N, C-alpha and C positions, 0 to 999 in steps of 0.2 A: 455554621460549619465549624466543627472542632478540628484543630490542627495540633498534632502531637509532634513537637520538634525533636523529641528524643526517641521516637519510634520510626526508624527509616530502614526497613529490611530490604535494602537495595537488591540483594541476591534473589529475592522472591519476586522482584518486579519484572513485568513485561513492558517493553518500550515500543511505542507506536512509530517513532521516527528514529530507528536505529542508525540511519545513514548519518545522523548528526554526530555519531561517535567518532567520525573521522576528524572532528575538530580537536579531539584529544591529542592528535599528533602535534598540534601547535605548542602544547604545554611543555614537553621536554625541550623543544627548541628554545622557548623563552627561558626555561630553567638554565640551560647551558649558557645562553647569552648573558643572563644575569650573573652566573657564576664567574664568567670571564671578566665581566664588568666590575664586580665587587670582589676584590682580592681579600681573602680572609686572613692571610698572613702578610706581614709587611711592617714597615716603620710608620709610626704616627707622625703627623706634621707637628714639628716643634722647633723651638729656638735652639740652635746648636751652641752648647756650652762645653767647656773642657771637662771631660769626665771619662770614666772607664766603661760607659754604657755600650760603646761600640764593640766591646769584647763579649757582650752578653749574647746568648742564643736568640734567634729570631722570635719576636713576640707575636701573640695573637692579636689581630686587629678586631677587637670586639665590636666596634661600631659597624665595620663591614659585615661581620657575621650576623649582627642584629638586622642589618638591612637585607641580607640574604634570606633570613628567616621570615622577615616581614613580606618579602616578595613571594616566598613560598605560600604564605597565608593568602596572598592575592591569587595565586595559581589554583589553590584548593577552592577558593570562592568561585573562580571561573569554571572549574570542574563541576561544582554543584549546579551552576547555571546551565551548563551544557546538558547535564542529566535532566534538569527540569524542562528544558526545551524539547528533549526527546519524548516527553509525555509518558511518564511511567504509570503503569497500572499494577495493582497487586493481583497475582495469579488467583488467590483465594477469592478476591472480589469479583474477578472475571467469571470464575466458575459459578459463583453464587448468582451473578447477574444473568448469565446464560440460563441457569436453571430456573430462575424467577421468570424470565421472559419466554422460555420454551413451555413452561407450565401455562395453563390457560387455553390449551387445545383439548376439546372434547370430541372424541371420534366414536361413531357407532358403525360396527361392521354388520351390514344387512346381507345375510347369506341365503341364497336359494338352496334348499335341501330337498327338493322334489326328487322323485324316483329317477329322473333322467340324469341326475348328478352321479349315478352309479355307472354311467357309461365309462368304458375303459380305453378311451382315446388318450387319457392321461393315466399314468401308472402310480398306484394300482387302479385308481379311478379318479374322476373329477373331484368328488367330495373330499377324499383323503388328501389329494394334492392341494385343494383350496384350504383345508384345515392346516396343513403343514406350513404353507406360505404365510397364512394369516398369523400363525404362532410366531414365525420369524419376524414379521412386521411388528407385532406387539413387543417382542424382545428389544427391538431397536428404539422404542419410544417409552422409556421407563418413567418419564415425568408426566405423561398424558393420562387423562381419564379415558378409558375405552369401555364400550359396551358391546353386547352381542345380541342381535336380533335374527331369528330364523323364520323363514317363511316357505310354505308350500301353497296349498289352497287357502290356508289361513296363516296368520303370523303371530308370533309371541316373542316376548323378551326372555332370552335365556339368562343373560347377565346384564343388569343395569350398569350405568357408568361407574367405573371403579378404578382405583389405582392399585388394587390388589391383583397384579398381573399373573401371579401364580394360580390364583383361583380362576381367573379368566381362561388361562391356557388349559387348566384341568377340565373346565366346562367345555372347552372347544374339542378336547379329545373325545368327549362323550357324545358329540353331535352325530346323529344318524338320520336317515330318511324315515318317512312313515310315522312321524310323531303326531301329525295332525292330518286333516283332509288332504287328499291328493289334488294336484293342480299347481299352477304357478301364478300367484297373486302378487305381481310386482308392485302395484299401487298400494295394496294393503301392507306389504312389507316395508315400503318406503314411509308410509304414514306412521306405522308403529315405531320406526326409527326416529322420525321427526318428533313424536311424543316424548322420546327419551331426551331430546335436546331442546325442546321449545322453552323450557324454564331454566336452561343453563345460563350462567353468567360468564361463561368462557368467552374470550375475545375471538376465538376461532372455533367454529362448529362445523364438523365434517361428517358425512355419511359415505361409506364405500359400499356401493350396491353391486352385488355379484349375482349373475344369473346365467343359465345355459339355455333359456327357452323364450317362449312368447307368453305375454300376459293372457291368461285364459280363465282366471278365477278372481274372486273378490269383488267387493262393491265399490272400490275406490279406483277412479281412473288415474293411471300413473302420471299423466301430464298435470292433472289437477294437484296431485300430491307434490309434484316438482314445483309448481307455483306456490304452494303452501310453504315448501322448504325455502324458496326464495324470499318470501315475506318474513320469515324468521331469521334470515341471514345465514342459512345453512347451505353449504356447498356439497353437492352430491357428485362424487366420482362414480362412473358406471363401468362395469367390466363384464364383457361377454366371454364366456369360457366354453371352449369346444372347437374341435378341428372342422375344417371345411368338408362338406360332403357327407360321408357316412361314418358312424362310430359304432364299435362293438358294444353291445348292451346285454347283460345277463338276464335270461328269461327262464322261468320255471316251466318245465314240461314233464311229461310222464317218464322221461328218461333222466330227470334231474335238471340241474342248471345247465343251459346251453347258451352259447353266444349268438346273438342275432344283430345284424347291422341295422341301425336306425338312422334316419336322416337328422342331421344337425340343423336345427332351425332356430336361429336367434334373431329377435327383432332389433336389429342394430339401429334402425332409423329411430325407434322409440328411445333407446338408450342414449343415442347421440342427442336427441331432443332434450331429454332430462338433464344431461350434462350441460348443454348450451344454456338452458333456462337458468341454471344455478351457477353459471360462470366457471365451469370446470372442463374436464376432458372425458371422452369415452375411449376405452381401451379394449382390444381384442386379444385374448390369450389362446393360443393353439397348442401349447404344451406347458409343462410346469416351469421351465426356465423363463419363458415369456411372462408367465404369471408373476414370478418372483421379480422380474425386471419392472413390471408394472407397479407392484407394491413399493419397490425401491424408488421409482420415479415419483409416486404420490408422496412418499416420505420426504423426498427432497423438496418437492413443490410446497408442501405444508410447512416445512421448517423455514423455507424462504419467505413464505407468506407471513409467518409470525414475525420474522425479523423486520419486514416492511411495516407491520402493524405496531410492533413494540420497541424496536431498537431505535427510538427517536433520540435518545441521549446515550452517551457513552457511560461505561462503568465509572465509579467514583475516581476522580483525578487524584494522583498522589504527588504532583509536582510542587505543591504549595510549600511543604516543609523544606524541600531541596532548594527552592528559589529563595526562601527566606534566609536559610543558612548561607547561601551564596552571597546574597546582598549584605548580610551581617559581616561576613569575612572580608568582602571587598571594602565595605565601609570602615571596618576596623583597620585594614591596611592603610587606607587614606588618612585616618585619624593619626595613626602612629607616624606615618611619613611626614605629616604636617605639624607634628608636635615633638615627640622625642627624637625623631631623626631629621627634623627640619634643619637644613644647612643655612648658615649665615654667610651672605656674600662677603 
């Protein structure tokens, strides 16, 4: 460990134990006490002889002054020790440390884009609301690699894991229904997302699976897919999107597009089971605000998870130089007091 005794940017430090700064109140008290004790001006101890010295102006007691300066050296040393005990960390190091530890999370957004996502119980519809909230979520995690998987009756990777979030958000804006076969293949969508993460060396691997329906397509059983995710150490948060009861849905007719109420049917038991298998939570969103709150909760949960996994040591300590300087100054004070200022009985 390299210690630079001459690079101590105290103003840039953040201190863990700021309450120890109260100890600095002792220093001015000691300073005043020593000032009273050691008079800087006054007469030297000497043999009285007949002279005119008594008519001279008061002289400086240089020995007392030197003692005073030596005590100040001691106080400065104590000050350095107090700063060291408060455990300083450099702000730059903390930011770099946080960035280093928050990195290492790989997230795949697995989004249902089946036709029912055009239902307008969300405004303007479920799909647009889901896209907007997902974009906000991406914005809040600038250090993570995030990918996008879309599924209907089939599934495909829209964007693989990337830190280019501008590209990701642009691709998200282009998402629409009807790109592949109709249906809702939750298991296929989940397996496709798993394939994006299975070779990841990230310390935290997450899938956020969003759907508004029931698994009715695909060759992969969703529970089997969840067990595969568990084997790879992937956590799957599941979100059911849609209001209870009926939801307005645009239908083409001879008179153009008309709204027709359709029943909202989400397999919540399945989504809960997937989340339970992979050690996460199932959420239900009945409006855009709830959906946003869900993504915010997942954001907090994942950041907390990474802190548990990664923050096993603190950022680099910066107290060493301060402690060394404190001990040097205190030691120097003692040396001077016992040599140059040593009194003879």
